[in-house]
MDTraj code that builds the backbone (N, CA, C; nanometers):
import mdtraj as md
import numpy as np

residues = "MET LYS ASP THR ASP ASP LEU GLU THR VAL TRP ASN LEU ALA GLU LYS ILE GLY PHE CYS MET LEU THR THR GLN THR SER GLY HIS LEU ARG ALA ARG PRO MET ALA ALA HIS ALA GLU ARG LEU GLU ASN THR PHE TYR PHE LEU THR ASP VAL ASP GLY HIS LYS ASP GLU GLU ILE ALA GLN SER PRO GLN VAL CYS LEU ALA PHE ALA ASP SER LYS GLY GLN LYS TYR VAL SER VAL SER GLY LEU ALA GLU VAL SER ASN ASP ARG GLU ARG ILE LYS GLU LEU TRP SER THR PRO ALA LYS ALA TRP TRP ASP SER PRO ASP ASP PRO SER ILE ARG VAL LEU LYS VAL THR PRO PHE PHE ALA GLU TYR TRP ASN SER PRO GLY THR ILE VAL SER TYR ILE LYS MET ALA ALA ALA ALA LEU GLY SER ALA LYS PRO ASP MET GLY ASP ASN GLU LYS VAL ASP LEU".split()
xyz = np.array([
    [1.9539, 0.4805, -0.8950],
    [1.8148, 0.4484, -0.9243],
    [1.7263, 0.5083, -0.8152],
    [1.6247, 0.5821, -0.8554],
    [1.5379, 0.6545, -0.7621],
    [1.4663, 0.5618, -0.6649],
    [1.4084, 0.4499, -0.7138],
    [1.3336, 0.3596, -0.6257],
    [1.4217, 0.3035, -0.5158],
    [1.5446, 0.2643, -0.5502],
    [1.6378, 0.2112, -0.4507],
    [1.6718, 0.3181, -0.3483],
    [1.6938, 0.4410, -0.3946],
    [1.7229, 0.5512, -0.3025],
    [1.6056, 0.5765, -0.2088],
    [1.4825, 0.5710, -0.2623],
    [1.3637, 0.5926, -0.1796],
    [1.3484, 0.4824, -0.0759],
    [1.3729, 0.3578, -0.1148],
    [1.3673, 0.2462, -0.0187],
    [1.4692, 0.2671, 0.0924],
    [1.5899, 0.3043, 0.0548],
    [1.6949, 0.3292, 0.1539],
    [1.6544, 0.4424, 0.2482],
    [1.5941, 0.5466, 0.1937],
    [1.5511, 0.6595, 0.2759],
    [1.4471, 0.6160, 0.3776],
    [1.3475, 0.5369, 0.3343],
    [1.2443, 0.4884, 0.4269],
    [1.3081, 0.4110, 0.5414],
    [1.3908, 0.3132, 0.5079],
    [1.4520, 0.2294, 0.6119],
    [1.5470, 0.3099, 0.7009],
    [1.6270, 0.3978, 0.6401],
    [1.7205, 0.4788, 0.7195],
    [1.6473, 0.5695, 0.8175],
    [1.5410, 0.6347, 0.7710],
    [1.4647, 0.7225, 0.8601],
    [1.3984, 0.6429, 0.9724],
    [1.3363, 0.5298, 0.9384],
    [1.2688, 0.4483, 1.0408],
    [1.3694, 0.3988, 1.1446],
    [1.4860, 0.3533, 1.0995],
    [1.5879, 0.3055, 1.1932],
    [1.6402, 0.4182, 1.2810],
    [1.6636, 0.5343, 1.2218],
    [1.7178, 0.6473, 1.2978],
    [1.6181, 0.6977, 1.4012],
    [1.4912, 0.7096, 1.3620],
    [1.3890, 0.7609, 1.4539],
    [1.3601, 0.6582, 1.5637],
    [1.3448, 0.5319, 1.5258],
    [1.3346, 0.4235, 1.6234],
    [1.1993, 0.4006, 1.6886],
    [1.1314, 0.5052, 1.7251],
    [0.9999, 0.4917, 1.7870],
    [0.8934, 0.5355, 1.6877],
    [0.7771, 0.4734, 1.6980],
    [0.6674, 0.5111, 1.6097],
    [0.5362, 0.5037, 1.6859],
    [0.4345, 0.5586, 1.6251],
    [0.2981, 0.5413, 1.6747],
    [0.2379, 0.4284, 1.5919],
    [0.2005, 0.3209, 1.6594],
    [0.1354, 0.2072, 1.5953],
    [-0.0143, 0.2322, 1.5994],
    [-0.0769, 0.2376, 1.4826],
    [-0.2216, 0.2609, 1.4749],
    [-0.2917, 0.1323, 1.4353],
    [-0.3890, 0.0934, 1.5183],
    [-0.4707, -0.0246, 1.4928],
    [-0.6157, 0.0202, 1.4813],
    [-0.7012, -0.0738, 1.4420],
    [-0.8444, -0.0459, 1.4298],
    [-0.9194, -0.1238, 1.5378],
    [-1.0185, -0.0582, 1.5986],
    [-1.1009, -0.1246, 1.6973],
    [-1.2436, -0.0717, 1.6878],
    [-1.3359, -0.1603, 1.6628],
    [-1.4784, -0.1247, 1.6531],
    [-1.5030, -0.0051, 1.5613],
    [-1.4359, -0.0033, 1.4480],
    [-1.4552, 0.1049, 1.3522],
    [-1.3806, 0.2325, 1.3850],
    [-1.2999, 0.2334, 1.4893],
    [-1.2231, 0.3502, 1.5289],
    [-1.0745, 0.3194, 1.5163],
    [-0.9930, 0.4238, 1.5099],
    [-0.8487, 0.4086, 1.5048],
    [-0.7904, 0.4385, 1.6419],
    [-0.6854, 0.3645, 1.6770],
    [-0.6200, 0.3831, 1.8062],
    [-0.4694, 0.3754, 1.7851],
    [-0.3948, 0.4716, 1.8392],
    [-0.2494, 0.4754, 1.8228],
    [-0.1816, 0.4755, 1.9580],
    [-0.0655, 0.4103, 1.9615],
    [0.0156, 0.4106, 2.0828],
    [0.1631, 0.4030, 2.0433],
    [0.2522, 0.4614, 2.1288],
    [0.3952, 0.4613, 2.0964],
    [0.4559, 0.3227, 2.1165],
    [0.5449, 0.2872, 2.0246],
    [0.6116, 0.1569, 2.0301],
    [0.7571, 0.1734, 1.9841],
    [0.8462, 0.0925, 2.0418],
    [0.9855, 0.0877, 1.9980],
    [0.9954, -0.0108, 1.8816],
    [1.0366, 0.0384, 1.7666],
    [1.0422, -0.0444, 1.6454],
    [1.1811, -0.1028, 1.6244],
    [1.1834, -0.2270, 1.5803],
    [1.3070, -0.2940, 1.5397],
    [1.2939, -0.3174, 1.3898],
    [1.3588, -0.2323, 1.3103],
    [1.3494, -0.2411, 1.1646],
    [1.4476, -0.3459, 1.1128],
    [1.3971, -0.4392, 1.0372],
    [1.4795, -0.5443, 0.9756],
    [1.4626, -0.5346, 0.8245],
    [1.5432, -0.4483, 0.7625],
    [1.5241, -0.4214, 0.6197],
    [1.5492, -0.5431, 0.5328],
    [1.6407, -0.6326, 0.5707],
    [1.6655, -0.7519, 0.4891],
    [1.5461, -0.8462, 0.4882],
    [1.4658, -0.8415, 0.5937],
    [1.3445, -0.9227, 0.6014],
    [1.2209, -0.8455, 0.5551],
    [1.2389, -0.7152, 0.5252],
    [1.1279, -0.6267, 0.4906],
    [1.0203, -0.6326, 0.5996],
    [1.0650, -0.6167, 0.7244],
    [0.9765, -0.6351, 0.8391],
    [1.0133, -0.5397, 0.9525],
    [0.9105, -0.4996, 1.0274],
    [0.9301, -0.4276, 1.1526],
    [0.8831, -0.5188, 1.2645],
    [0.9622, -0.5287, 1.3717],
    [0.9263, -0.6101, 1.4871],
    [0.9103, -0.5216, 1.6097],
    [0.8234, -0.5682, 1.7001],
    [0.7997, -0.5002, 1.8267],
    [0.7814, -0.6067, 1.9342],
    [0.8167, -0.5732, 2.0564],
    [0.7800, -0.6584, 2.1694],
    [0.6494, -0.6036, 2.2248],
    [0.5583, -0.6927, 2.2571],
    [0.4280, -0.6533, 2.3087],
    [0.3870, -0.7494, 2.4185],
    [0.2832, -0.7173, 2.4897],
    [0.2376, -0.8007, 2.6007],
    [0.1098, -0.8736, 2.5618],
    [0.0998, -0.9973, 2.6020],
    [-0.0163, -1.0797, 2.5685],
    [-0.1469, -1.0166, 2.6172],
    [-0.1399, -0.9368, 2.7231],
    [-0.2600, -0.8731, 2.7766],
    [-0.2927, -0.7394, 2.7099],
    [-0.2131, -0.6984, 2.6125],
    [-0.2370, -0.5702, 2.5465],
    [-0.3555, -0.5754, 2.4521],
    [-0.4304, -0.4669, 2.4469],
    [-0.5474, -0.4597, 2.3593],
    [-0.5088, -0.4648, 2.2121],
    [-0.3867, -0.4190, 2.1807],
    [-0.3465, -0.4166, 2.0409],
    [-0.3437, -0.5557, 1.9809],
    [-0.3137, -0.6568, 2.0618],
    [-0.3106, -0.7942, 2.0114],
    [-0.4493, -0.8377, 1.9658],
    [-0.5492, -0.8061, 2.0448],
    [-0.6886, -0.8381, 2.0089],
    [-0.7318, -0.7595, 1.8855],
    [-0.6935, -0.6325, 1.8807],
    [-0.7304, -0.5479, 1.7679],
    [-0.6685, -0.5992, 1.6382],
    [-0.5431, -0.6422, 1.6453],
    [-0.4744, -0.6950, 1.5272],
    [-0.5367, -0.8270, 1.4830],
    [-0.5787, -0.9092, 1.5767],
    [-0.6442, -1.0350, 1.5414],
    [-0.7734, -1.0082, 1.4646],
    [-0.8441, -0.9010, 1.5001],
    [-0.9692, -0.8648, 1.4331],
    [-0.9456, -0.7942, 1.2992],
    [-0.8434, -0.7089, 1.2953],
    [-0.8143, -0.6300, 1.1754],
    [-0.6634, -0.6076, 1.1671],
    [-0.5931, -0.6887, 1.0888],
    [-0.4465, -0.6850, 1.0889],
    [-0.3818, -0.5684, 1.0123],
    [-0.4599, -0.4847, 0.9449],
    [-0.4005, -0.3708, 0.8744],
    [-0.3647, -0.2624, 0.9766],
    [-0.2379, -0.2210, 0.9738],
    [-0.1901, -0.1211, 1.0694],
    [-0.1113, -0.0122, 0.9977],
    [-0.0854, 0.0940, 1.0707],
    [-0.0001, 0.2021, 1.0223],
    [0.1045, 0.2317, 1.1291],
    [0.2280, 0.2501, 1.0859],
    [0.3375, 0.2903, 1.1733],
    [0.3761, 0.4325, 1.1340],
    [0.3676, 0.5266, 1.2267],
    [0.4011, 0.6660, 1.1975],
    [0.5242, 0.7064, 1.2772],
    [0.6354, 0.7260, 1.2065],
    [0.7624, 0.7674, 1.2660],
    [0.7755, 0.9182, 1.2498],
    [0.8197, 0.9880, 1.3545],
    [0.8315, 1.1340, 1.3456],
    [0.9541, 1.1853, 1.4197],
    [1.0335, 1.2614, 1.3486],
    [1.1426, 1.3385, 1.4075],
    [1.1062, 1.4843, 1.3810],
    [1.0260, 1.5406, 1.4705],
    [0.9726, 1.6745, 1.4456],
    [1.0816, 1.7814, 1.4454],
    [1.1849, 1.7657, 1.5261],
    [1.2936, 1.8644, 1.5264],
    [1.3687, 1.8637, 1.3946],
    [1.3891, 1.7451, 1.3379],
    [1.4596, 1.7343, 1.2112],
    [1.3682, 1.7451, 1.0902],
    [1.2351, 1.7563, 1.1152],
    [1.1362, 1.7656, 1.0075],
    [1.1441, 1.6440, 0.9144],
    [1.1518, 1.5235, 0.9751],
    [1.1587, 1.3988, 0.8998],
    [1.0493, 1.3051, 0.9499],
    [0.9729, 1.2494, 0.8559],
    [0.8575, 1.1677, 0.8902],
    [0.8475, 1.0485, 0.7953],
    [0.7991, 0.9362, 0.8486],
    [0.7741, 0.8177, 0.7674],
    [0.6428, 0.7559, 0.8135],
    [0.5567, 0.7240, 0.7173],
    [0.4330, 0.6521, 0.7451],
    [0.4404, 0.5201, 0.6704],
    [0.4250, 0.4096, 0.7438],
    [0.4339, 0.2758, 0.6857],
    [0.3006, 0.2050, 0.7065],
    [0.2418, 0.1556, 0.5987],
    [0.1178, 0.0775, 0.6079],
    [0.1502, -0.0681, 0.5813],
    [0.0944, -0.1573, 0.6647],
    [0.1262, -0.2975, 0.6475],
    [0.0311, -0.3900, 0.7192],
    [0.0685, -0.5150, 0.7179],
    [-0.0105, -0.6222, 0.7778],
    [0.0622, -0.6727, 0.9023],
    [-0.0106, -0.6785, 1.0143],
    [0.0495, -0.7173, 1.1422],
    [0.0039, -0.8558, 1.1847],
    [0.0907, -0.9218, 1.2593],
    [0.0561, -1.0495, 1.3218],
    [0.1326, -1.0609, 1.4532],
    [0.0716, -1.1293, 1.5487],
    [0.1318, -1.1481, 1.6806],
    [0.1669, -1.2953, 1.6948],
    [0.2879, -1.3220, 1.7478],
    [0.3293, -1.4612, 1.7678],
    [0.3997, -1.4771, 1.9022],
    [0.4210, -1.6014, 1.9391],
    [0.4919, -1.6346, 2.0620],
    [0.6282, -1.6951, 2.0257],
    [0.6987, -1.6304, 1.9349],
    [0.8288, -1.6759, 1.8861],
    [0.9350, -1.6431, 1.9917],
    [0.9663, -1.7390, 2.0755],
    [1.0568, -1.7169, 2.1886],
    [1.1988, -1.6819, 2.1436],
    [1.2443, -1.7382, 2.0332],
    [1.3785, -1.7054, 1.9827],
    [1.3841, -1.5592, 1.9377],
    [1.2810, -1.5150, 1.8675],
    [1.2773, -1.3761, 1.8199],
    [1.2692, -1.2816, 1.9399],
    [1.1944, -1.3188, 2.0421],
    [1.1858, -1.2360, 2.1628],
    [1.3245, -1.2161, 2.2217],
    [1.4027, -1.3223, 2.2292],
    [1.5397, -1.3115, 2.2830],
    [1.6269, -1.2240, 2.1940],
    [1.6090, -1.2325, 2.0619],
    [1.6854, -1.1484, 1.9692],
    [1.6509, -1.0009, 1.9861],
    [1.5244, -0.9723, 2.0114],
    [1.4784, -0.8345, 2.0214],
    [1.4965, -0.7742, 2.1605],
    [1.5240, -0.8576, 2.2591],
    [1.5344, -0.8109, 2.3971],
    [1.6439, -0.7046, 2.4087],
    [1.6131, -0.5972, 2.4807],
    [1.7094, -0.4906, 2.5055],
    [1.6810, -0.4310, 2.6428],
    [1.7707, -0.3480, 2.6894],
    [1.7560, -0.2880, 2.8219],
    [1.6231, -0.2148, 2.8399],
    [1.5759, -0.1353, 2.7429],
    [1.4467, -0.0682, 2.7638],
    [1.3291, -0.1635, 2.7883],
    [1.3368, -0.2862, 2.7392],
    [1.2286, -0.3821, 2.7594],
    [1.2124, -0.4172, 2.9075],
    [1.3185, -0.3970, 2.9859],
    [1.3124, -0.4261, 3.1292],
    [1.2130, -0.3355, 3.2027],
    [1.1721, -0.2268, 3.1393],
    [1.0716, -0.1395, 3.2003],
    [0.9368, -0.2103, 3.2093],
    [0.9138, -0.3105, 3.1227],
    [0.7851, -0.3800, 3.1191],
    [0.7927, -0.5250, 3.1654],
    [0.9066, -0.5893, 3.1445],
    [0.9212, -0.7308, 3.1803],
    [1.0552, -0.7530, 3.2496],
    [1.0605, -0.8549, 3.3341],
    [1.1835, -0.8840, 3.4079],
    [1.2925, -0.9442, 3.3203],
    [1.2522, -1.0281, 3.2250],
    [1.3500, -1.0958, 3.1403],
    [1.2825, -1.1399, 3.0105],
    [1.3611, -1.1799, 2.9105],
    [1.3007, -1.2276, 2.7855],
    [1.2243, -1.3588, 2.8040],
    [1.2399, -1.4212, 2.9185],
    [1.1697, -1.5469, 2.9469],
    [1.0288, -1.5251, 3.0025],
    [0.9908, -1.3998, 3.0249],
    [0.8568, -1.3707, 3.0753],
    [0.7534, -1.4286, 2.9779],
    [0.6639, -1.5135, 3.0263],
    [0.5686, -1.5798, 2.9360],
    [0.4635, -1.4873, 2.8748],
    [0.4542, -1.3620, 2.9223],
    [0.3537, -1.2707, 2.8682],
    [0.4048, -1.1898, 2.7477],
    [0.5338, -1.1986, 2.7163],
    [0.5884, -1.1245, 2.6025],
    [0.5496, -1.1936, 2.4722],
    [0.5120, -1.1125, 2.3747],
    [0.4829, -1.1608, 2.2406],
    [0.5593, -1.0761, 2.1393],
    [0.5703, -1.1270, 2.0181],
    [0.6330, -1.0538, 1.9077],
    [0.5232, -1.0034, 1.8155],
    [0.5283, -0.8758, 1.7871],
    [0.4393, -0.8154, 1.6884],
    [0.5239, -0.7932, 1.5633],
    [0.4812, -0.8537, 1.4539],
    [0.5534, -0.8438, 1.3266],
    [0.4666, -0.7662, 1.2283],
    [0.5244, -0.6638, 1.1666],
    [0.4532, -0.5856, 1.0652],
    [0.5276, -0.5993, 0.9333],
    [0.4574, -0.6512, 0.8341],
    [0.5115, -0.6624, 0.6986],
    [0.4538, -0.5462, 0.6182],
    [0.5388, -0.4520, 0.5776],
    [0.4877, -0.3323, 0.5111],
    [0.4475, -0.3571, 0.3657],
    [0.3430, -0.2834, 0.3241],
    [0.3002, -0.2837, 0.1842],
    [0.3606, -0.1635, 0.1126],
    [0.3478, -0.0479, 0.1767],
    [0.4011, 0.0741, 0.1176],
    [0.4308, 0.1744, 0.2287],
    [0.5059, 0.2769, 0.1906],
    [0.5426, 0.3820, 0.2861],
    [0.5413, 0.5159, 0.2139],
    [0.5356, 0.6189, 0.2929],
    [0.5526, 0.7544, 0.2402],
    [0.6433, 0.8272, 0.3379],
    [0.7370, 0.9056, 0.2825],
    [0.8256, 0.9803, 0.3715],
    [0.8318, 1.1260, 0.3319],
    [0.8648, 1.2071, 0.4327],
    [0.8880, 1.3493, 0.4161],
    [1.0231, 1.3756, 0.4796],
    [1.1163, 1.4243, 0.4017],
    [1.2540, 1.4430, 0.4469],
    [1.2935, 1.5874, 0.4179],
    [1.2680, 1.6761, 0.5142],
    [1.2930, 1.8189, 0.4972],
    [1.4336, 1.8539, 0.5445],
    [1.4812, 1.9711, 0.5036],
    [1.6166, 2.0110, 0.5406],
    [1.6334, 2.0510, 0.6864],
    [1.5257, 2.0578, 0.7629],
    [1.5356, 2.0946, 0.9041],
    [1.4441, 2.2103, 0.9367],
    [1.4201, 2.2312, 1.0632],
    [1.3219, 2.3299, 1.1086],
    [1.3559, 2.4719, 1.0666],
    [1.4764, 2.5165, 1.0913],
    [1.5123, 2.6559, 1.0615],
    [1.5045, 2.6827, 0.9117],
    [1.5621, 2.5929, 0.8322],
    [1.5578, 2.6100, 0.6867],
    [1.4138, 2.6066, 0.6374],
    [1.3328, 2.5153, 0.6933],
    [1.1913, 2.5063, 0.6527],
    [1.1170, 2.6357, 0.6832],
    [1.1408, 2.6945, 0.8007],
    [1.0746, 2.8200, 0.8361],
    [1.1160, 2.9328, 0.7410],
    [1.2422, 2.9368, 0.7064],
    [1.2899, 3.0399, 0.6135],
    [1.2232, 3.0226, 0.4778],
    [1.2149, 2.8986, 0.4293],
    [1.1521, 2.8727, 0.2991],
    [1.0032, 2.9063, 0.3019],
    [0.9357, 2.8766, 0.4131],
    [0.7932, 2.9093, 0.4232],
    [0.7724, 3.0601, 0.4271],
    [0.8582, 3.1289, 0.4997],
    [0.8465, 3.2750, 0.5076],
    [0.8704, 3.3375, 0.3707],
    [0.9710, 3.2899, 0.2986],
    [0.9999, 3.3417, 0.1648],
    [0.8825, 3.3143, 0.0706],
    [0.8230, 3.1963, 0.0807],
    [0.7094, 3.1614, -0.0054],
    [0.5882, 3.2470, 0.0277],
    [0.5688, 3.2790, 0.1559],
    [0.4551, 3.3613, 0.1964],
    [0.4659, 3.5021, 0.1378],
    [0.5895, 3.5496, 0.1197],
    [0.6116, 3.6823, 0.0624],
    [0.6031, 3.6813, -0.0897],
    [0.6233, 3.5657, -0.1490],
    [0.6194, 3.5537, -0.2947],
    [0.4972, 3.4756, -0.3392],
    [0.5025, 3.4281, -0.4635],
    [0.3878, 3.3551, -0.5178],
    [0.4177, 3.2063, -0.5374],
    [0.5414, 3.1654, -0.5142],
    [0.5784, 3.0251, -0.5362],
    [0.5599, 2.9442, -0.4088],
    [0.5296, 2.8177, -0.4267],
    [0.5209, 2.7251, -0.3126],
    [0.6633, 2.6923, -0.2660],
    [0.6825, 2.6731, -0.1341],
    [0.8174, 2.6434, -0.0855],
    [0.8592, 2.4999, -0.1178],
    [0.9876, 2.4821, -0.1433],
    [1.0448, 2.3483, -0.1603],
    [1.0810, 2.2986, -0.0215],
    [0.9984, 2.2075, 0.0326],
    [1.0151, 2.1625, 0.1708],
    [1.0937, 2.0329, 0.1815],
    [1.1604, 1.9931, 0.0771],
    [1.2383, 1.8698, 0.0811],
    [1.1713, 1.7606, 0.0034],
    [1.2134, 1.6381, 0.0279],
    [1.1646, 1.5231, -0.0470],
    [1.0384, 1.4650, 0.0163],
    [0.9460, 1.4245, -0.0702],
    [0.8249, 1.3527, -0.0293],
    [0.7997, 1.2482, -0.1355],
    [0.8081, 1.1215, -0.0981],
    [0.7900, 1.0126, -0.1942],
    [0.7050, 0.9018, -0.1365],
    [0.6264, 0.8384, -0.2243],
    [0.5533, 0.7169, -0.1897],
    [0.6360, 0.6011, -0.2404],
    [0.6510, 0.4964, -0.1563],
    [0.7399, 0.3856, -0.1876],
    [0.6685, 0.2536, -0.1649],
    [0.6693, 0.1683, -0.2646],
    [0.6178, 0.0325, -0.2466],
    [0.7245, -0.0508, -0.1771],
    [0.6847, -0.1224, -0.0744],
    [0.7804, -0.2062, -0.0033],
    [0.7446, -0.3478, -0.0370],
])
top = md.Topology()
chain = top.add_chain()
for i, resn in enumerate(residues, 1):
    res = top.add_residue(resn, chain, resSeq=i)
    for name in ("N", "CA", "C"):
        top.add_atom(name, md.element.get_by_symbol(name[0]), res)
traj = md.Trajectory(xyz[None], top)
């Protein structure tokens, strides 16, 4: 079934890439920053650890619609996820999400400034190309001919 395959592709790409640019809205402008994503496909949710003093928490409180942009530019694979974000002080979830890279920002999962950012996706779009070299060859061939290049799969997926 195509829809199931597309859902699997979105989750597989997001999990494999791991990092994304989280885009929030502030005073009518968009702002993006890199974040380590914890994809939980069974919950249809992306989780992040964030700091209570971060501006993104205030921005999400004002406008909870966000975009997560995952990119593997070398592999020519991309996922854009649009969803609704919320910030909580779920201490159990913080302990579940804690990993060695988090030590760069906090001493332990018990740090009182850590918060959980939860994004529930509405829909996603992915681009899954065969890779940089193959893509360049296809673009070059298309430039010499009249047909558009087949750059791989591109699908919109309701989550």
